[in-house]
mmCIF file of the C-alpha atoms, coordinates in Angstrom:
data_MODEL
# 
_entry.id   MODEL 
# 
loop_
_atom_site.group_PDB 
_atom_site.id 
_atom_site.type_symbol 
_atom_site.label_atom_id 
_atom_site.label_alt_id 
_atom_site.label_comp_id 
_atom_site.label_asym_id 
_atom_site.label_entity_id 
_atom_site.label_seq_id 
_atom_site.pdbx_PDB_ins_code 
_atom_site.Cartn_x 
_atom_site.Cartn_y 
_atom_site.Cartn_z 
_atom_site.occupancy 
_atom_site.B_iso_or_equiv 
_atom_site.pdbx_formal_charge 
_atom_site.auth_seq_id 
_atom_site.auth_comp_id 
_atom_site.auth_asym_id 
_atom_site.auth_atom_id 
_atom_site.pdbx_PDB_model_num 
ATOM 1   C CA . MET A 1 1   ? -0.910  106.148 -61.548 1.00 0.00 ? 1   MET A CA 1 
ATOM 2   C CA . ALA A 1 2   ? 0.469   105.490 -57.241 1.00 0.00 ? 2   ALA A CA 1 
ATOM 3   C CA . LYS A 1 3   ? -1.699  103.803 -54.910 1.00 0.00 ? 3   LYS A CA 1 
ATOM 4   C CA . GLN A 1 4   ? -2.965  106.182 -52.871 1.00 0.00 ? 4   GLN A CA 1 
ATOM 5   C CA . LYS A 1 5   ? -2.661  105.249 -48.911 1.00 0.00 ? 5   LYS A CA 1 
ATOM 6   C CA . LYS A 1 6   ? -5.225  104.559 -46.763 1.00 0.00 ? 6   LYS A CA 1 
ATOM 7   C CA . ASN A 1 7   ? -6.310  107.823 -44.549 1.00 0.00 ? 7   ASN A CA 1 
ATOM 8   C CA . PHE A 1 8   ? -7.240  106.113 -41.380 1.00 0.00 ? 8   PHE A CA 1 
ATOM 9   C CA . LEU A 1 9   ? -8.414  109.947 -40.030 1.00 0.00 ? 9   LEU A CA 1 
ATOM 10  C CA . ASP A 1 10  ? -11.387 109.966 -42.680 1.00 0.00 ? 10  ASP A CA 1 
ATOM 11  C CA . TYR A 1 11  ? -13.008 106.737 -41.639 1.00 0.00 ? 11  TYR A CA 1 
ATOM 12  C CA . VAL A 1 12  ? -15.872 106.540 -39.684 1.00 0.00 ? 12  VAL A CA 1 
ATOM 13  C CA . PRO A 1 13  ? -16.108 103.651 -36.639 1.00 0.00 ? 13  PRO A CA 1 
ATOM 14  C CA . HIS A 1 14  ? -19.704 101.993 -36.173 1.00 0.00 ? 14  HIS A CA 1 
ATOM 15  C CA . LYS A 1 15  ? -20.054 99.635  -32.941 1.00 0.00 ? 15  LYS A CA 1 
ATOM 16  C CA . ASN A 1 16  ? -20.644 95.911  -34.621 1.00 0.00 ? 16  ASN A CA 1 
ATOM 17  C CA . LYS A 1 17  ? -24.433 95.335  -33.318 1.00 0.00 ? 17  LYS A CA 1 
ATOM 18  C CA . GLU A 1 18  ? -23.443 92.006  -32.976 1.00 0.00 ? 18  GLU A CA 1 
ATOM 19  C CA . ASN A 1 19  ? -21.890 92.526  -29.851 1.00 0.00 ? 19  ASN A CA 1 
ATOM 20  C CA . THR A 1 20  ? -23.213 94.011  -26.574 1.00 0.00 ? 20  THR A CA 1 
ATOM 21  C CA . TRP A 1 21  ? -21.392 96.294  -24.276 1.00 0.00 ? 21  TRP A CA 1 
ATOM 22  C CA . SER A 1 22  ? -22.159 97.630  -20.558 1.00 0.00 ? 22  SER A CA 1 
ATOM 23  C CA . LYS A 1 23  ? -20.612 100.206 -18.168 1.00 0.00 ? 23  LYS A CA 1 
ATOM 24  C CA . GLU A 1 24  ? -19.225 99.127  -14.768 1.00 0.00 ? 24  GLU A CA 1 
ATOM 25  C CA . PRO A 1 25  ? -19.731 101.183 -11.950 1.00 0.00 ? 25  PRO A CA 1 
ATOM 26  C CA . GLY A 1 26  ? -16.068 103.103 -12.248 1.00 0.00 ? 26  GLY A CA 1 
ATOM 27  C CA . GLY A 1 27  ? -17.149 103.891 -15.821 1.00 0.00 ? 27  GLY A CA 1 
ATOM 28  C CA . ILE A 1 28  ? -14.984 101.631 -17.618 1.00 0.00 ? 28  ILE A CA 1 
ATOM 29  C CA . ILE A 1 29  ? -16.833 100.068 -20.408 1.00 0.00 ? 29  ILE A CA 1 
ATOM 30  C CA . VAL A 1 30  ? -16.954 96.229  -20.964 1.00 0.00 ? 30  VAL A CA 1 
ATOM 31  C CA . VAL A 1 31  ? -17.850 94.897  -24.399 1.00 0.00 ? 31  VAL A CA 1 
ATOM 32  C CA . HIS A 1 32  ? -19.197 91.433  -24.593 1.00 0.00 ? 32  HIS A CA 1 
ATOM 33  C CA . ALA A 1 33  ? -18.515 89.670  -27.545 1.00 0.00 ? 33  ALA A CA 1 
ATOM 34  C CA . VAL A 1 34  ? -19.703 86.560  -29.181 1.00 0.00 ? 34  VAL A CA 1 
ATOM 35  C CA . HIS A 1 35  ? -18.020 83.633  -30.334 1.00 0.00 ? 35  HIS A CA 1 
ATOM 36  C CA . ARG A 1 36  ? -19.833 82.546  -33.541 1.00 0.00 ? 36  ARG A CA 1 
ATOM 37  C CA . GLY A 1 37  ? -18.672 79.818  -36.428 1.00 0.00 ? 37  GLY A CA 1 
ATOM 38  C CA . PHE A 1 38  ? -17.156 76.599  -36.855 1.00 0.00 ? 38  PHE A CA 1 
ATOM 39  C CA . PHE A 1 39  ? -14.190 77.203  -35.337 1.00 0.00 ? 39  PHE A CA 1 
ATOM 40  C CA . SER A 1 40  ? -15.718 78.594  -32.213 1.00 0.00 ? 40  SER A CA 1 
ATOM 41  C CA . LEU A 1 41  ? -18.207 75.783  -31.909 1.00 0.00 ? 41  LEU A CA 1 
ATOM 42  C CA . LEU A 1 42  ? -15.347 73.761  -32.311 1.00 0.00 ? 42  LEU A CA 1 
ATOM 43  C CA . ALA A 1 43  ? -12.986 75.196  -29.764 1.00 0.00 ? 43  ALA A CA 1 
ATOM 44  C CA . ARG A 1 44  ? -15.685 75.409  -27.208 1.00 0.00 ? 44  ARG A CA 1 
ATOM 45  C CA . LYS A 1 45  ? -16.694 71.830  -27.365 1.00 0.00 ? 45  LYS A CA 1 
ATOM 46  C CA . CYS A 1 46  ? -12.804 70.905  -27.819 1.00 0.00 ? 46  CYS A CA 1 
ATOM 47  C CA . PHE A 1 47  ? -11.434 73.304  -25.150 1.00 0.00 ? 47  PHE A CA 1 
ATOM 48  C CA . ALA A 1 48  ? -14.182 74.684  -22.828 1.00 0.00 ? 48  ALA A CA 1 
ATOM 49  C CA . ARG A 1 49  ? -13.918 77.938  -24.376 1.00 0.00 ? 49  ARG A CA 1 
ATOM 50  C CA . PRO A 1 50  ? -16.894 80.620  -23.406 1.00 0.00 ? 50  PRO A CA 1 
ATOM 51  C CA . ARG A 1 51  ? -19.412 81.411  -25.858 1.00 0.00 ? 51  ARG A CA 1 
ATOM 52  C CA . VAL A 1 52  ? -18.851 85.081  -24.742 1.00 0.00 ? 52  VAL A CA 1 
ATOM 53  C CA . SER A 1 53  ? -15.948 87.057  -23.958 1.00 0.00 ? 53  SER A CA 1 
ATOM 54  C CA . ASN A 1 54  ? -16.022 89.724  -22.082 1.00 0.00 ? 54  ASN A CA 1 
ATOM 55  C CA . ILE A 1 55  ? -13.485 92.674  -23.047 1.00 0.00 ? 55  ILE A CA 1 
ATOM 56  C CA . HIS A 1 56  ? -12.479 95.016  -20.594 1.00 0.00 ? 56  HIS A CA 1 
ATOM 57  C CA . LEU A 1 57  ? -11.310 98.240  -22.200 1.00 0.00 ? 57  LEU A CA 1 
ATOM 58  C CA . ASP A 1 58  ? -9.108  100.903 -20.488 1.00 0.00 ? 58  ASP A CA 1 
ATOM 59  C CA . GLU A 1 59  ? -9.731  104.751 -19.574 1.00 0.00 ? 59  GLU A CA 1 
ATOM 60  C CA . TYR A 1 60  ? -8.682  105.740 -22.792 1.00 0.00 ? 60  TYR A CA 1 
ATOM 61  C CA . GLY A 1 61  ? -10.487 103.217 -24.969 1.00 0.00 ? 61  GLY A CA 1 
ATOM 62  C CA . SER A 1 62  ? -13.652 103.182 -22.809 1.00 0.00 ? 62  SER A CA 1 
ATOM 63  C CA . PHE A 1 63  ? -13.897 106.930 -23.344 1.00 0.00 ? 63  PHE A CA 1 
ATOM 64  C CA . VAL A 1 64  ? -13.260 106.369 -27.111 1.00 0.00 ? 64  VAL A CA 1 
ATOM 65  C CA . TRP A 1 65  ? -16.020 103.913 -27.337 1.00 0.00 ? 65  TRP A CA 1 
ATOM 66  C CA . LYS A 1 66  ? -18.611 106.140 -25.915 1.00 0.00 ? 66  LYS A CA 1 
ATOM 67  C CA . GLN A 1 67  ? -18.095 108.931 -28.267 1.00 0.00 ? 67  GLN A CA 1 
ATOM 68  C CA . ILE A 1 68  ? -18.494 106.235 -31.585 1.00 0.00 ? 68  ILE A CA 1 
ATOM 69  C CA . ASP A 1 69  ? -21.906 107.026 -32.825 1.00 0.00 ? 69  ASP A CA 1 
ATOM 70  C CA . GLY A 1 70  ? -21.356 106.352 -36.498 1.00 0.00 ? 70  GLY A CA 1 
ATOM 71  C CA . LYS A 1 71  ? -21.101 110.095 -37.121 1.00 0.00 ? 71  LYS A CA 1 
ATOM 72  C CA . LYS A 1 72  ? -17.704 111.020 -35.952 1.00 0.00 ? 72  LYS A CA 1 
ATOM 73  C CA . THR A 1 73  ? -14.252 109.970 -37.941 1.00 0.00 ? 73  THR A CA 1 
ATOM 74  C CA . ILE A 1 74  ? -11.089 108.881 -36.191 1.00 0.00 ? 74  ILE A CA 1 
ATOM 75  C CA . GLY A 1 75  ? -10.298 111.985 -36.809 1.00 0.00 ? 75  GLY A CA 1 
ATOM 76  C CA . GLN A 1 76  ? -12.993 113.978 -35.063 1.00 0.00 ? 76  GLN A CA 1 
ATOM 77  C CA . LEU A 1 77  ? -12.323 111.318 -32.184 1.00 0.00 ? 77  LEU A CA 1 
ATOM 78  C CA . ALA A 1 78  ? -8.672  112.380 -31.978 1.00 0.00 ? 78  ALA A CA 1 
ATOM 79  C CA . GLU A 1 79  ? -9.503  115.517 -31.193 1.00 0.00 ? 79  GLU A CA 1 
ATOM 80  C CA . ILE A 1 80  ? -12.270 115.478 -28.791 1.00 0.00 ? 80  ILE A CA 1 
ATOM 81  C CA . LEU A 1 81  ? -9.655  112.989 -26.911 1.00 0.00 ? 81  LEU A CA 1 
ATOM 82  C CA . LYS A 1 82  ? -6.919  115.421 -26.901 1.00 0.00 ? 82  LYS A CA 1 
ATOM 83  C CA . SER A 1 83  ? -9.265  118.184 -25.504 1.00 0.00 ? 83  SER A CA 1 
ATOM 84  C CA . GLU A 1 84  ? -10.409 115.592 -23.126 1.00 0.00 ? 84  GLU A CA 1 
ATOM 85  C CA . TYR A 1 85  ? -6.791  113.946 -21.889 1.00 0.00 ? 85  TYR A CA 1 
ATOM 86  C CA . GLY A 1 86  ? -4.321  116.781 -23.192 1.00 0.00 ? 86  GLY A CA 1 
ATOM 87  C CA . SER A 1 87  ? -0.926  115.895 -23.423 1.00 0.00 ? 87  SER A CA 1 
ATOM 88  C CA . ASP A 1 88  ? -1.418  112.635 -21.533 1.00 0.00 ? 88  ASP A CA 1 
ATOM 89  C CA . ALA A 1 89  ? -3.254  111.033 -25.039 1.00 0.00 ? 89  ALA A CA 1 
ATOM 90  C CA . GLU A 1 90  ? 0.355   111.175 -26.773 1.00 0.00 ? 90  GLU A CA 1 
ATOM 91  C CA . PRO A 1 91  ? 1.495   110.378 -29.325 1.00 0.00 ? 91  PRO A CA 1 
ATOM 92  C CA . LEU A 1 92  ? -2.482  110.588 -30.151 1.00 0.00 ? 92  LEU A CA 1 
ATOM 93  C CA . TYR A 1 93  ? -2.772  109.887 -33.663 1.00 0.00 ? 93  TYR A CA 1 
ATOM 94  C CA . ASN A 1 94  ? -0.419  106.472 -33.765 1.00 0.00 ? 94  ASN A CA 1 
ATOM 95  C CA . ARG A 1 95  ? -2.161  105.435 -30.857 1.00 0.00 ? 95  ARG A CA 1 
ATOM 96  C CA . LEU A 1 96  ? -5.694  106.125 -31.219 1.00 0.00 ? 96  LEU A CA 1 
ATOM 97  C CA . VAL A 1 97  ? -5.467  104.499 -34.912 1.00 0.00 ? 97  VAL A CA 1 
ATOM 98  C CA . HIS A 1 98  ? -3.559  101.644 -33.717 1.00 0.00 ? 98  HIS A CA 1 
ATOM 99  C CA . TYR A 1 99  ? -6.456  101.065 -31.003 1.00 0.00 ? 99  TYR A CA 1 
ATOM 100 C CA . MET A 1 100 ? -9.273  101.528 -33.813 1.00 0.00 ? 100 MET A CA 1 
ATOM 101 C CA . LYS A 1 101 ? -7.596  98.778  -36.080 1.00 0.00 ? 101 LYS A CA 1 
ATOM 102 C CA . VAL A 1 102 ? -7.195  96.458  -32.950 1.00 0.00 ? 102 VAL A CA 1 
ATOM 103 C CA . LEU A 1 103 ? -11.013 97.107  -32.616 1.00 0.00 ? 103 LEU A CA 1 
ATOM 104 C CA . TYR A 1 104 ? -11.643 96.610  -36.398 1.00 0.00 ? 104 TYR A CA 1 
ATOM 105 C CA . ASN A 1 105 ? -9.887  93.405  -36.028 1.00 0.00 ? 105 ASN A CA 1 
ATOM 106 C CA . ASN A 1 106 ? -11.732 91.582  -33.284 1.00 0.00 ? 106 ASN A CA 1 
ATOM 107 C CA . LYS A 1 107 ? -14.738 92.746  -35.055 1.00 0.00 ? 107 LYS A CA 1 
ATOM 108 C CA . LEU A 1 108 ? -15.624 94.878  -31.989 1.00 0.00 ? 108 LEU A CA 1 
ATOM 109 C CA . ILE A 1 109 ? -16.482 98.191  -34.927 1.00 0.00 ? 109 ILE A CA 1 
ATOM 110 C CA . VAL A 1 110 ? -16.758 98.512  -38.334 1.00 0.00 ? 110 VAL A CA 1 
ATOM 111 C CA . TRP A 1 111 ? -16.207 101.123 -40.393 1.00 0.00 ? 111 TRP A CA 1 
ATOM 112 C CA . LYS A 1 112 ? -16.899 102.917 -43.662 1.00 0.00 ? 112 LYS A CA 1 
ATOM 113 C CA . LYS A 1 113 ? -14.823 105.769 -45.166 1.00 0.00 ? 113 LYS A CA 1 
ATOM 114 C CA . LYS A 1 114 ? -16.368 109.446 -45.831 1.00 0.00 ? 114 LYS A CA 1 
# 
C-alpha cells in the first residue's frame, strides 16, 4: 500500500494559546511569542536574548491570522484570501501552505487534521 501524502488544505489551524497577540493601529498583527525551556533560559542569560519576541506579520499574514478561528480549514482560508485579494494573492496555495508551516514550526499555531 502506498504511503498517502499529507493534504495540508484539510488541516484546521488553531492559534497557540501560549502566545498572545495584539493589533497595531494600521491593522497589522503582532504576535508575542514567549520563549520557554532550558535553552531559551540559557540564551537569555548568556546572550541577553529577550524573553518575549514580538513578531510583526505583514498585510496578508495579518489577514490570515484574523481568519484563524479553529473551525476553518487551510483550504477555506485560501478561498477567503482569494476572495479578498484576488490575483494579488497568487500563487495562493503554495504561499499559504508554506506560511502555515512557518507558523507551525515557530509554535505560533497548532493544527488538527479534519
